[in-house]
C-alpha positions, 0 to 999 in steps of 0.5 A: 381241377376237381377241386376247383369244380366242388367249389363251384357247385358249393358257391353255386348252392350259396347263390354266389353265382359270380364267383362260381363264374370266375373259376368257370371262366378261368377253368373253360379258359384253361380247357376249352375243350372239356365238355363237362366243364362247358356244361357246368359252366351252361348250367351255372350261368342258366341258374344265374340268370334264372334268379337274376330274372326272378321277380325279387331280384329284378336284373333283367340287364344282367340275365340279358347278358348271361342268356346271351353268352348262353346263346354263344356257347350253346346256340342250338339251347332253346331255353337259352334264346327263351329265357333271353325272350323272358329277359328282353320281355321284361326290359320292354324289348318286345321285337327282340323278345319275339326274335328269341321266342322263335329261335327258341321255337325253330329249335324245339317247335313244340315248346308251348312257354314260346308260343305262350310268351310269344301270345303275351308279347303281342298282346303287349303291343296290343295286337290282340289278334296275333295274341290268340293265334300264339295262345291257341298255338300253344293250346294245341300243345296242352290243351290243359295248359292253364296260362294259356287257356286263362290268357285265351280267355281274356284275350276273347273278351277284350277282342269282344268287348273291341267289336261291340265298341265298334259296331256302336 
């Protein structure tokens, strides 16, 4: 098993995630109670999912399946639900993205990135008032969170513009 784990680590370093996962799947199948194997499997899935969800890879559908798998292996892993939300968002499946972000917040209620991304989700469907609420919640956690500060400012300008147009 030690040789296989070393091989997995080498493959991960080379970004050969699918090969590493084949080995890990077999290890996990043969050692389902090994927390070390499960931990390495989840870690490798995270790296692979991040790689797939990246702006250079753009393989959001594959990323979605990877993060769904992590939520099955580790249902209380807020990062898995958060990253699944990112994959759904990238696939323009906004309702599913919101549910994933909300699930992550059930597990980790102070995760500013979830609030920020919920804001983005609501903004994408032009629910600017709700988006603003989530950006503000992110800022309650971290008042210097630059993404949320920028988004909050932009949304306030949009809302002001909408009010101006309606009043004319």
